[in-house]
N, C-alpha and C positions, 0 to 999 in steps of 0.2 A: 595161602595167596587171598584167599577171600577175606580173610581180617585184615588185608592191608587194604583191599579197595574199600572194605568197610570203613577203615580209618581216614581212607581219603576223602569220601563222600562226607563223612561226619564232619570232616575240618572245612570242606567246602562249605557245607550248609553253614556251618559255624560261622564264615568270614563273611558269607553274603549276607546272613542276617545282621550283623554287625555293622556291615558296609551300606545297608540301605536304610539304617536310621530305625531300627527295632527300641532303639532306647531314647527315642524322641521326647517322651513323657519325663524324662529326667532333666532335659534341659530348661534352663529359666529364661524367660520371657525378660528383656530387658525395659525398664520402666517406659522406656521412648515408645518401644512396639506396642504396648500395652496401650498407652493414652491415643497414638494414632489410630488404634482400633475402637475406639471411643468416639471419635470426632469425624461427624461426616462433613468433607467438603465439598461443594456444589457450585454449580454458576448459581446468579442471581435467576428468580423467575421473574415472568413479566410482570406481575403484581408487585414485585418489590422497585423494579427500576423509578427512578425519578423520587423516591423518599429519601428524606433526610435522616442521616444515623450517625453514629461516632465509630470510629475504628477503634477496637479493642486493643491495639496494640499501641498505641499513642495518643488516643483520644480526640483524634482531629475530627473536624467536621467534615463528613462528605456528602456527595449524592450516589446513591447505588445507580450504577450504569447496567448496561445489558452485558458487558465483559466481568462486571464484579465477582469475585470469590466470595463465599458464605460459609462459614462453617455451625453445622449444628452440634450441640453439645450440652450433654444433661437437660436436654428440652428447651434450651434457649438457642437463640441465634446470633451471630457475631459477624460482624462485617470488617473488612479491611481497606485501607487506603491505597497499599503498594502492592504489586505483585510479587508473589513469594511469601508474604508474611502468615498467610492461611498454615503454609507448611509447618512454619517455626512455631505459630501457634498449637498446632496438632501435637508437637513434641512435648508442651509441657501447658494445657490449657488452664489449670489451676492458677499458676504462676500470672498469666497476664489478666484472667479475670479479675485477681487480688489486685494486680497494680491498676487496672482500669476503675474498678471501684474506689480505690483510694485516692485518684486522681481526679474521678467525676463527682466525690463527696456524697456518694450513693445514687447518683442520676443513672438510670438505667437504660437512657436512650440509644445505646447502643446494642440493645437485644429489640427484638421484634414482639411487639406485645399485641 
């Protein structure tokens, strides 16, 4: 009888360990999740409001407002002209930076210097 209870306890512990995610280290993060963790999205700071910048998504000239979203990535600051663009940027920042640099022919106005 003791052996049966012992086996029930062992099986229960093994099941709980598996269900609580003991093997989390084996799962691989998606590239989107990895990028989002490297991009910091914030509201524009007071000293940025009124500045002229370029939207990293479409190179449109914009004026930073109190409600503007800003992304920081790899030590650079990027601005957006439309709501929600910051979330799309966070999924694949390298894509939009490369496109922006090509469109701007090296013009880095979209970055805070």
